[in-house]
Structures are given as structure tokens and as C-alpha cells.
C-alpha positions as CSV (number, residue, x, y, z in Angstrom):
1,M,0.0,0.0,0.0
2,T,1.3,3.5,-0.9
3,R,2.1,5.7,2.1
4,L,1.6,9.5,1.7
5,T,3.0,12.3,3.9
6,V,1.7,15.7,4.9
7,L,3.0,18.2,7.5
8,T,2.7,21.7,8.9
9,I,4.3,23.8,11.6
10,I,2.1,25.4,14.2
11,N,3.3,28.3,16.3
12,A,1.9,27.2,19.7
13,P,2.9,25.1,22.7
14,I,3.1,21.4,22.1
15,A,0.5,20.7,24.8
16,T,-2.0,23.0,23.0
17,V,-1.4,21.3,19.7
18,W,-1.7,17.8,21.3
19,D,-5.0,18.8,22.9
20,A,-6.4,20.2,19.7
21,L,-5.5,17.0,17.8
22,W,-7.9,14.8,19.8
23,N,-10.3,17.0,21.8
24,P,-13.8,17.2,20.1
25,I,-14.2,20.8,21.3
26,H,-11.4,21.7,18.9
27,I,-11.9,19.1,16.1
28,V,-15.3,20.6,15.0
29,H,-13.4,23.7,14.1
30,W,-10.8,22.1,11.9
31,G,-11.8,18.6,10.9
32,F,-12.6,19.2,7.3
33,A,-10.8,20.1,4.1
34,D,-12.7,23.0,2.6
35,A,-14.5,25.3,5.0
36,A,-16.6,26.8,2.2
37,T,-18.2,23.5,1.3
38,W,-17.6,21.1,4.2
39,H,-17.8,21.1,8.0
40,C,-17.5,18.8,11.0
41,P,-20.8,18.9,12.9
42,W,-19.6,16.6,15.7
43,A,-16.7,14.5,16.9
44,K,-16.6,11.7,19.5
45,W,-13.1,11.3,20.6
46,S,-11.5,10.3,23.9
47,E,-8.1,11.0,25.2
48,P,-5.7,9.0,23.1
49,K,-5.3,5.5,24.6
50,V,-4.5,2.3,22.8
51,G,-7.7,0.5,21.9
52,E,-10.0,3.5,22.2
53,V,-12.2,4.3,19.2
54,F,-13.0,7.8,17.9
55,T,-15.3,9.1,15.2
56,T,-15.5,12.4,13.3
57,R,-18.4,13.4,11.1
58,M,-17.6,15.2,7.9
59,E,-20.5,16.7,5.9
60,A,-21.1,18.8,2.9
61,R,-22.6,22.1,4.0
62,D,-25.4,21.7,1.6
63,G,-26.3,18.3,3.1
64,S,-25.7,16.4,-0.1
65,F,-23.1,14.1,1.3
66,G,-21.5,13.1,4.6
67,F,-19.5,10.3,6.2
68,D,-18.2,9.2,9.6
69,L,-14.5,8.7,9.9
70,T,-13.9,6.1,12.6
71,A,-10.6,4.8,13.8
72,K,-8.9,3.0,16.7
73,Y,-5.7,4.1,18.4
74,T,-3.0,1.5,18.1
75,E,0.0,3.4,19.6
76,V,0.1,6.5,21.7
77,T,3.1,8.5,23.2
78,P,1.5,11.6,24.8
79,M,2.8,14.9,23.3
80,Q,4.9,13.0,20.8
81,S,3.0,10.6,18.6
82,M,-0.2,8.6,17.9
83,S,-1.1,5.9,15.4
84,Y,-4.5,4.7,14.5
85,T,-6.2,2.4,12.1
86,L,-9.1,3.7,10.1
87,G,-12.4,1.9,10.1
88,E,-14.5,1.0,7.1
89,M,-16.0,3.9,5.1
90,K,-19.1,2.5,3.6
91,E,-19.8,5.6,1.6
92,Y,-16.6,5.1,-0.4
93,F,-16.6,1.3,-0.2
94,L,-13.2,1.5,1.6
95,D,-12.1,-1.4,3.7
96,A,-10.8,-1.0,7.3
97,G,-7.2,-1.2,8.0
98,R,-5.5,2.0,6.6
99,I,-2.9,3.2,9.1
100,V,-2.2,6.8,10.1
101,D,0.9,7.8,12.0
102,V,1.0,11.2,13.5
103,T,4.2,12.7,15.1
104,L,4.7,16.0,16.9
105,E,8.2,17.6,17.1
106,D,9.0,20.7,19.0
107,T,11.2,22.9,16.7
108,P,12.4,26.5,17.0
109,E,9.7,27.5,14.4
110,G,6.9,25.7,16.3
111,V,5.4,22.3,16.6
112,K,6.0,20.3,13.4
113,I,3.1,17.8,12.8
114,T,3.8,15.0,10.3
115,E,1.1,12.6,9.2
116,V,2.0,9.5,7.2
117,F,-1.1,7.6,6.0
118,D,-2.0,4.7,3.8
119,A,-3.4,6.0,0.6
120,E,-6.8,4.8,-0.5
121,D,-7.2,3.6,-4.1
122,I,-10.3,5.7,-5.1
123,H,-8.9,9.2,-5.3
124,P,-5.5,10.2,-6.9
125,A,-2.6,10.6,-4.4
126,E,-2.4,14.4,-5.2
127,M,-6.0,14.8,-4.2
128,Q,-5.5,12.9,-1.0
129,I,-2.4,15.0,-0.1
130,A,-4.3,18.2,-0.9
131,G,-7.2,17.2,1.3
132,W,-5.1,16.1,4.3
133,T,-2.9,19.2,3.9
134,A,-6.0,21.4,4.0
135,I,-7.2,19.7,7.2
136,L,-3.8,20.3,8.8
137,E,-3.8,23.9,7.7
138,N,-7.3,24.3,9.3
139,L,-5.8,22.8,12.5
140,K,-2.9,25.3,12.3
141,K,-5.3,28.3,11.9
142,H,-7.5,27.1,14.7
143,V,-4.7,26.6,17.2
144,E,-2.8,29.7,16.3
145,N,-6.0,31.7,16.9
146,L,-6.8,30.2,20.3
């Protein structure tokens, strides 16, 4: 399976970035790619712990389409990294089992977040990278405006 990588640097304390990554209070403000056409009406996440399941709802603003993104934590090192396995996405006929690895690194420029994820085979890699990058940039804007 092809692995894709996206990253951003957020000018905020690492504890703030870590909290915004998993806390539903924050996720609803950044958990979508295009704010003009998509939103995240709700998220059900728990503090990252191995075996815990989380779900994020992504919907088109016009109500024409939506899906639940569900996953289970497989590895967690607080303030440093988390890995999770994505669940089945029936709307796209995608099987469960795609892995996402997220790392946080404190740098002089800010917190560098790198996400490496298993690509799906429906959309081109460039489209997936653009979508995941847009979501990270929404996270960056949200956190830097807290």
C-alpha cells in the first residue's frame, strides 16, 4: 500500500497542539478540508489511549453528502505521537485497516506535525495529499487563533 505524507508547523505550545488534535471541542473547528463547502458537525473522541475508538463526522454544508471517519488508536506516546487504524468507510466502499501515523516535534519554528497515512485507491494521491494538507492547515489556523 502506498504511504503519503503531509506536514505543517504550528506556532503554539506542544500541549495546546496535542489537545487540539484529539479534543472534540477543537476538532469541530478544523476537521474538514474545505471550510466553504464542508464542516465537522460533531466528533466523538476520547483521550488517546491504545484500543480507544474515535469518530469524526464530515458533511457537505449543503447536506448532499457526509460520512463518519472512525478509527482505533494502536499506539500513543503523549505529546509525541499517535497511530490509529481507520475503520470501514461504507460511503466510499473502503475497507478498514488503513494506518495513520502522527508525530509532533517541537522545533524553533513551532510544533511540526507530520502525518503519514496509507493511501486509498479511489482518489488520486495528489487529491488525498491536498485534502489532508488542507485539514492540517485548518488545525494550524484554529490553534494559532486560540
